[in-house]
N, C-alpha and C positions, 0 to 999 in steps of 0.2 A: 020281657027283658030279664034274667036272673040277677039276683042282687045277694047272690052267695060269694062272699069276698074272703079271702084267706084270712086268718087270724090269729096271729101269734100272740100265744099265753105266757111263753118264756122270755120273760123280761130281760134276764140274764144272757140272752142271745143277740139281744139288741145294741149297735155299738153306735153311740152318738158322735157326731164329728166335735171337735174342741170348740166351734162357737157356742154349740149349744151346751155343754158342759159348763163353759164360762158363764151363761145366761142363769142356767140354773143353780149353779154355785151362788151367783151374787145374789139371788132371791134368797137362800139358804143361810147366807152369813147374814143377811137382812134380818129373817128370824133369830139367828142367834144372838146377834149385837142386842134386839131388843132384851132376850133374856139376861145377857149379859148386863144391860142396864140397870134390869129389877136386884140382880147382885151388888152391882156396885152400888147403889142408891141403900140398900139393906145395910151394907158395911158401913157407908160413910153415917148411916143413921145411928147405926150402932156404936162407932167411933165418937159421936160427939155426944152421948148420954154421959159419959160419966170417965173419970180418967181409966177404970178398970175395964170401960166397955173399948175404950181406944188400945189398951194394951194388948185386950184379947183378941182385937182385928189385924193389930202390928203381929201379932204371936202368929196368926193364921196366914197372913199374907206373906211371911218371909218361911213359911216351910213348903214343902213341895207339892202340897195340893195348891196352896196360894199362888206360888208360881207359875203353876202349870195352868190354875184360870186365867191369871194374867197374860203368858203369852198365848192361850186362846183366843182370849178376848181382842187382844193388837192385831194377833193375825187375823181374826175374822174383820176387823175394822180398817186393817191394810187392804187385803183381798175386795172387800165391799166399796172401798176408795179408788182402787186401779180398776176394777169392774166397772162402775160408776161412771170414770173420767172415758174408758172406751164406749161406753153405750153413749157419752155425748158426744164422742166422735163420729160415732155412728149416726146420731141424730142429724149432724151437721152432713152427712153425705160421703164419710169417709169410711173404710173396711166394709163397705157393701157388697161387693165380690165375693164370690166364694173361697177363691186364693188368700185374697187379704184379709180375710174376716176370719178365717183359720189360721193364719200366721199371727196376726196380733192376738189372736186366744192365746195361741200358745206361748206370745212372748208374755203375757199379763200372767199365765202359770208361772213360766220360770222366774220373771221377776218377784212374783209373789213369794214361791219358796224362798229365794237367797233373802228377799227382806226379812221373811219369818225366821230363817237361820242367825242371821244377823241381830236381830231384835231379841231373839231368845238366847242366843251367846250375853248379849247386855244385860238382860234382863237375870239371868242366872247367876 
């Protein structure tokens, strides 16, 4: 029996279904939240050292970079929560079929984009 199987080394030609993208993005946002938490703890610690430290952190967070960091962190948290709720429903036996799984994945992505836009406008 031949064990030669076709190998596709061009990763840009692989198209993932929406349910796979949602699962991968859930893990990516978990890692992003870990690093965002490090930044938040660092800013918090710096702001508590002195009044000058608080002023520096306030100035940084009120600037463009600070606002983008906050929007990115809130966006990652929003997506991670939405994806986590979807995974919990799947653990209970819902959205396990191909069509309903893909539809729920598209819904989560759409809701995430809308919520990120709304929160981005509120933060900015």
